[in-house]
NUDO-830835 format. One record per atom (N, C-alpha, C): atom name; chain; residue number from 1; x, y, z; residue in one letter. Coordinates in steps of 0.2 Angstrom, whole numbers, plus 2048, in hexadecimal, padded with zeros to 3 digits. Each point is the difference from the previous one (the first is absolute). Example, Ala and Ser with C-alpha at 12.3 -4.5 7.8 and 13.67 -1.06 7.14 Angstrom:
// residues 2
> atomo,cadena,num,xx,yy,zz,residuo
> N,A,1,842,7E4,827,a
> CA,A,1,7FC,806,800,a
> C,A,1,804,806,800,a
> N,A,2,7FE,805,7FC,s
> CA,A,2,804,806,801,s
> C,A,2,7FC,805,803,s
END
This chain:
// residues 95
> atomo,cadena,num,xx,yy,zz,residuo
> N,A,1,C5C,83D,EDD,m
> CA,A,1,807,803,801,m
> C,A,1,801,800,808,m
> N,A,2,806,7FF,802,a
> CA,A,2,802,7FF,807,a
> C,A,2,7FF,807,803,a
> N,A,3,7FE,800,806,d
> CA,A,3,7FF,807,804,d
> C,A,3,807,802,802,d
> N,A,4,801,806,803,n
> CA,A,4,806,802,802,n
> C,A,4,804,7FC,806,n
> N,A,5,7FC,7FE,804,v
> CA,A,5,803,7FC,806,v
> C,A,5,802,7F9,7FD,v
> N,A,6,7FD,7FD,7FB,t
> CA,A,6,802,7FA,7FD,t
> C,A,6,807,801,7FC,t
> N,A,7,800,806,7FD,k
> CA,A,7,806,802,7FC,k
> C,A,7,806,801,805,k
> N,A,8,7FF,803,805,r
> CA,A,8,805,802,805,r
> C,A,8,802,7F9,803,r
> N,A,9,7FC,7FC,802,l
> CA,A,9,802,7F9,803,l
> C,A,9,804,7FC,7FB,l
> N,A,10,7FE,800,7FA,l
> CA,A,10,804,7FC,7FB,l
> C,A,10,807,803,7FF,l
> N,A,11,801,807,800,h
> CA,A,11,806,803,800,h
> C,A,11,804,7FE,806,h
> N,A,12,7FD,800,806,l
> CA,A,12,804,7FE,806,l
> C,A,12,802,7F9,800,l
> N,A,13,7FB,7FC,7FE,l
> CA,A,13,802,7F9,7FF,l
> C,A,13,806,7FE,7FB,l
> N,A,14,800,804,7FB,a
> CA,A,14,805,7FF,7FB,a
> C,A,14,807,802,804,a
> N,A,15,800,806,804,d
> CA,A,15,806,802,803,d
> C,A,15,802,7FA,805,d
> N,A,16,7FB,7FD,803,v
> CA,A,16,802,7FB,805,v
> C,A,16,803,7FA,7FD,v
> N,A,17,7FE,7FF,7FA,l
> CA,A,17,803,7FA,7FC,l
> C,A,17,806,801,7FD,l
> N,A,18,802,807,7FF,e
> CA,A,18,807,801,7FD,e
> C,A,18,805,7FE,804,e
> N,A,19,806,801,7FE,y
> CA,A,19,806,7FF,804,y
> C,A,19,800,804,806,y
> N,A,20,801,7FD,806,p
> CA,A,20,800,804,806,p
> C,A,20,803,807,800,p
> N,A,21,7FD,805,802,s
> CA,A,21,803,806,801,s
> C,A,21,7FE,804,806,s
> N,A,22,802,806,802,e
> CA,A,22,7FE,803,806,e
> C,A,22,7F9,802,800,e
> N,A,23,7FC,800,7FA,s
> CA,A,23,7F9,801,800,s
> C,A,23,7FC,7FA,802,s
> N,A,24,803,7FA,800,l
> CA,A,24,7FC,7FA,801,l
> C,A,24,7FB,800,806,l
> N,A,25,803,802,806,l
> CA,A,25,7FC,800,806,l
> C,A,25,7FA,805,800,l
> N,A,26,802,806,7FD,a
> CA,A,26,7FB,805,800,a
> C,A,26,7FA,7FE,7FB,a
> N,A,27,802,7FD,7FA,s
> CA,A,27,7FB,7FE,7FB,s
> C,A,27,7FC,7FA,803,s
> N,A,28,803,7FC,804,t
> CA,A,28,7FC,7FA,803,t
> C,A,28,7FB,803,805,t
> N,A,29,802,805,804,r
> CA,A,29,7FC,803,805,r
> C,A,29,7FA,803,7FD,r
> N,A,30,801,803,7FA,q
> CA,A,30,7FB,803,7FD,q
> C,A,30,7FB,7FB,7FD,q
> N,A,31,803,7FB,7FD,c
> CA,A,31,7FC,7FA,7FE,c
> C,A,31,7FB,7FE,805,c
> N,A,32,803,7FF,806,i
> CA,A,32,7FC,7FD,806,i
> C,A,32,7FA,805,801,i
> N,A,33,801,806,800,e
> CA,A,33,7FB,805,801,e
> C,A,33,7FB,800,7FB,e
> N,A,34,801,7FF,7FA,l
> CA,A,34,7FC,800,7FA,l
> C,A,34,7FC,7FA,800,l
> N,A,35,803,7FA,802,l
> CA,A,35,7FD,7FA,800,l
> C,A,35,7FB,7FF,806,l
> N,A,36,802,803,805,a
> CA,A,36,7FC,7FE,807,a
> C,A,36,7F8,801,7FF,a
> N,A,37,7FE,805,7FC,g
> CA,A,37,7F9,800,7FF,g
> C,A,37,7FD,7FC,7FB,g
> N,A,38,804,7FE,7FB,r
> CA,A,38,7FE,7FD,7FA,r
> C,A,38,801,7F8,800,r
> N,A,39,806,7FE,803,n
> CA,A,39,801,7F9,801,n
> C,A,39,804,7FF,806,n
> N,A,40,7FD,7FF,806,p
> CA,A,40,803,7FF,806,p
> C,A,40,805,7FA,800,p
> N,A,41,7FF,7FB,7FD,e
> CA,A,41,804,7FA,7FF,e
> C,A,41,807,802,7FD,e
> N,A,42,7FF,803,7FA,a
> CA,A,42,806,802,7FD,a
> C,A,42,804,805,804,a
> N,A,43,7FD,805,804,a
> CA,A,43,803,804,804,a
> C,A,43,804,7FD,805,a
> N,A,44,7FD,7FA,803,s
> CA,A,44,803,7FC,805,s
> C,A,44,807,7FD,7FD,s
> N,A,45,7FF,7FD,7FA,e
> CA,A,45,806,7FD,7FD,e
> C,A,45,806,806,7FF,e
> N,A,46,7FE,806,7FE,m
> CA,A,46,805,805,7FF,m
> C,A,46,803,802,807,m
> N,A,47,7FC,800,805,k
> CA,A,47,803,801,807,k
> C,A,47,805,7FB,802,k
> N,A,48,7FF,7FA,7FE,a
> CA,A,48,804,7FA,801,a
> C,A,48,807,802,7FC,a
> N,A,49,7FF,802,7FA,f
> CA,A,49,806,801,7FC,f
> C,A,49,804,806,803,f
> N,A,50,7FC,805,802,l
> CA,A,50,803,806,803,l
> C,A,50,804,7FE,806,l
> N,A,51,7FE,7FC,804,s
> CA,A,51,803,7FE,806,s
> C,A,51,807,7FC,7FE,s
> N,A,52,7FF,7FC,7FB,f
> CA,A,52,806,7FC,7FE,f
> C,A,52,805,805,7FD,f
> N,A,53,7FE,804,7FC,a
> CA,A,53,805,805,7FD,a
> C,A,53,803,804,805,a
> N,A,54,7FC,803,805,e
> CA,A,54,803,804,805,e
> C,A,54,805,7FC,804,e
> N,A,55,7FF,7F9,801,s
> CA,A,55,804,7FC,805,s
> C,A,55,807,7FE,7FD,s
> N,A,56,800,800,7F9,i
> CA,A,56,806,7FE,7FD,i
> C,A,56,804,806,7FD,i
> N,A,57,7FD,805,7FF,g
> CA,A,57,804,806,7FD,g
> C,A,57,801,800,7F8,g
> N,A,58,802,806,7FE,l
> CA,A,58,800,800,7F9,l
> C,A,58,806,7FC,7FC,l
> N,A,59,805,800,804,n
> CA,A,59,806,7FC,7FD,n
> C,A,59,7FE,7F8,7FF,n
> N,A,60,7FD,7FD,805,k
> CA,A,60,7FE,7F9,7FF,k
> C,A,60,7FA,800,7FB,k
> N,A,61,7FB,805,800,l
> CA,A,61,7FB,7FF,7FB,l
> C,A,61,803,800,7F9,l
> N,A,62,805,804,7FF,e
> CA,A,62,803,801,7F9,e
> C,A,62,803,7F9,7FF,e
> N,A,63,804,7FD,805,e
> CA,A,63,803,7F9,7FF,e
> C,A,63,7FB,7FB,7FE,e
> N,A,64,7FA,800,804,t
> CA,A,64,7FB,7FB,7FF,t
> C,A,64,7FD,801,7F9,t
> N,A,65,7FE,806,7FE,y
> CA,A,65,7FD,802,7FA,y
> C,A,65,805,7FD,7FA,y
> N,A,66,806,802,800,t
> CA,A,66,805,7FD,7FB,t
> C,A,66,800,7F9,800,t
> N,A,67,801,7FD,806,g
> CA,A,67,800,7F8,800,g
> C,A,67,7F9,7FD,7FD,g
> N,A,68,7FB,803,801,m
> CA,A,68,7F9,7FE,7FE,m
> C,A,68,7FF,801,7F9,m
> N,A,69,801,806,7FE,f
> CA,A,69,7FE,802,7F9,f
> C,A,69,805,801,7FB,f
> N,A,70,806,801,802,d
> CA,A,70,806,801,7FB,d
> C,A,70,804,7F9,7FF,d
> N,A,71,801,7FC,805,m
> CA,A,71,804,7FB,800,m
> C,A,71,7FD,7F9,801,m
> N,A,72,7F9,800,801,a
> CA,A,72,7FD,7F9,801,a
> C,A,72,7FE,7FE,7F9,a
> N,A,73,802,7FA,7FE,p
> CA,A,73,7FF,7FD,7F9,p
> C,A,73,7F8,7FF,7FF,p
> N,A,74,7FC,7FF,805,t
> CA,A,74,7F9,7FF,7FF,t
> C,A,74,7FC,807,7FF,t
> N,A,75,803,806,801,s
> CA,A,75,7FD,806,7FF,s
> C,A,75,804,805,7FC,s
> N,A,76,805,7FD,7FC,n
> CA,A,76,804,805,7FD,n
> C,A,76,7FF,7FF,7F8,n
> N,A,77,801,806,7FD,v
> CA,A,77,7FF,7FF,7F8,v
> C,A,77,807,800,7FD,v
> N,A,78,805,801,804,y
> CA,A,78,807,800,7FE,y
> C,A,78,803,7F9,7FF,y
> N,A,79,7FD,7FC,7FC,a
> CA,A,79,802,7F9,7FF,a
> C,A,79,807,7FF,7FE,a
> N,A,80,803,805,7FC,g
> CA,A,80,807,7FF,7FE,g
> C,A,80,804,800,806,g
> N,A,81,7FF,804,805,f
> CA,A,81,804,800,806,f
> C,A,81,800,7F9,803,f
> N,A,82,7FB,7FD,800,f
> CA,A,82,7FF,7FA,804,f
> C,A,82,803,7FA,7FB,f
> N,A,83,800,801,7FA,l
> CA,A,83,803,7FB,7FB,l
> C,A,83,807,801,800,l
> N,A,84,803,806,7FF,f
> CA,A,84,807,801,7FF,f
> C,A,84,804,804,805,f
> N,A,85,7FC,803,805,g
> CA,A,85,804,804,805,g
> C,A,85,803,806,7FD,g
> N,A,86,806,802,802,e
> CA,A,86,803,805,7FD,e
> C,A,86,805,7FF,7FB,e
> N,A,87,7FF,7FA,7FC,s
> CA,A,87,805,7FE,7FB,s
> C,A,87,7FE,804,7FA,s
> N,A,88,805,7FF,7FB,h
> CA,A,88,7FF,803,7F9,h
> C,A,88,7FA,7FD,7FC,h
> N,A,89,7FF,7FA,802,k
> CA,A,89,7FA,7FC,7FD,k
> C,A,89,7F9,804,802,k
> N,A,90,800,803,805,r
> CA,A,90,7FA,804,802,r
> C,A,90,800,806,7FB,r
> N,A,91,805,803,7FF,g
> CA,A,91,800,806,7FB,g
> C,A,91,7FD,7FE,7F9,g
> N,A,92,803,7FA,7FE,l
> CA,A,92,7FD,7FD,7F9,l
> C,A,92,7F9,7FF,801,l
> N,A,93,7FE,7FD,806,f
> CA,A,93,7F9,7FF,801,f
> C,A,93,7FB,806,7FF,f
> N,A,94,803,805,803,l
> CA,A,94,7FC,807,800,l
> C,A,94,800,803,7F9,l
> N,A,95,805,7FF,7FC,v
> CA,A,95,800,802,7F9,v
> C,A,95,7FB,7FC,7FC,v
END
């Protein structure tokens, strides 16, 4: 069974991977703290992500997330949208 630090780290990582919100930077900082002693390489990667996230701001992060995960055909599960767009055929596809 995972220890409390591991559980906390997994919850924080889940928050970081969610749609960007006000808690993103704080969760990322906490991840860095928890990773520093356990996996310095991962902590370094999280620091790079934190720098990136701070530099572009929440609005641009939201736009990037949407473009990458919601609208990219290579990573999207909404095949109907890419096949039919906003047409009536998409509704039939969903049914």
